[in-house]
Structures are given as structure tokens and as C-alpha cells.
C-alpha angles and dihedrals in degrees: 000000000000118000114241117250102250096186090064092060098045110095119221110245113235092218095054090048093050091049091050092051091047092049091051092047090049095050091049092050092047093051091045091050093048089061090067093059095088118102137164125232113213117242093246094051143064128221123227112201121208123193117203086346096306126106113268109170144306123275124217122224116284136050116342138164132232123187106244115248089006107059129038127189124212114198111217117190097227096161098049124097104231130190146193122213124216123194094010142040130220111216124232096025121162091219107081092200096049102091130071115241092196103033097162094050094045098051096047106099133177112221129211094267091052095254124131124244129179104228118179117176147166132234117203121200147167129212103236101168114041095184093052091042092057101035103029117069116014095236110017099180093048091046090050091049092051090047092048094051094045093049092047092051091049094047091048090047090061096057138062121252090247089058092047093050101041129004103011099058094100092047091051089053094049095046093048092049093051096050094042091052092052091051094049087057092048095049094046094234096155087227130122117206109228101181145350113206130182114218125188102355109182142150117265121271114270116255118244116258111267124236113256090230090058094045089060091046090055089053091056095259119136117252115256117224112235113238116256113252 
């Protein structure tokens, strides 16, 4: 006597079918997403990989892989010589932090003998510790800019205007470099200062002569009307 075909009489449960379709779609999406985890680190940079937002490890230049939605790679230009400009700004630069947004205010310095000098300068630096650079100070470039301006004003304030404009320029650069390097280590910026260079140091432009009538007005005297001719 032939055995009955049991499979033909078993109904397919809709819930099991739906779960199977969802599982297949999920697997396909996961495999497709994993293909986009490959990235390339440039030769002059170093990658810093984070996993779930925390530091994981450094990644050497070349092709590497990061798990999507789990890992994230930050590219840090460790082999590039970067710079910050003070008192001026070069247009169309690749470094967003390079230019000075308030050049006139930055370059105006008061010397030790209470004179004014216009002192623009450049700070050149390298990123030597990518982990510290990313996870140390909140804004390392902004911190470096604030430290550089503070140190330069202190150094200029210890010298006369003649020293700043003539024979003391090299001493200003050397003193600023040393103090700034020490502060970068204290603030854990992950940055090494390479050079501090003064550019077009000069006295301020002379003011135009004031009209005698205006001089009297500034002293509180009434303006005199000129006779008609």
C-alpha cells in the first residue's frame, strides 16, 4: 500500500515565510554595506581608527578596511608641514585654520617702551601624535593660535620698538619658538612647532595731520567760523 505524501498536505505558515524573506533581505543588505568599508589612507597621512567612538588603533598609509557603522577612520596629515598665519591671510589655502580672520587686530603690538609695532608672523608645525591631536585638546588649531598670539605679545612686550624692528627679530623668533613648544607639550596638542618666522615687521602708518579747527574742537573749544571771502 503506497504511503501518503505528507508534504503536500502541510500548509506553509505565513509567519515563517515572512521571517525567511526578511532574513534574506537583511543578509543581502549587510553584505552590500560591507563592501563600502574599504578606504585609502594617503601616503603623507596616518589614519586613526575609532570603534564605537573610542580610540582603537592607528592605520598606516594604503588600503584599509573599517566596519560600517562601527568603525570610523580619521585621516591626519602627519607628514605635511602646516602653518598658521598671524596678521595676514593667504587666499585659497587647503588648511582651513591657516588664515587670520582679524589680521589688523592681531598684528598690532605694544612694545616694552610703550610704542606700537605691526608684527605679522607665521608658525609652522607638524602633527606628531595623531591620537593626542584628536583626543587631547578640543580644538588643537584654535588652541595653538591662541597660545601663539599670547606668547608673541609677551615676547614683544619685553623688548623696545627698535629691537623689534631691527636687531632683535631673531631673538623674538627664538624666544617665541621655545615658549610655544613648551606650552604645546603642556596642553597635549600632539603638535611639534618647527619654526616661528616674523614677516614684514614695521611701524604703524603715520596719521594724517589734523585740521587746527578740529584740534580746538577736540579740546572742547567752539569751532570758529571762517570769514567769507
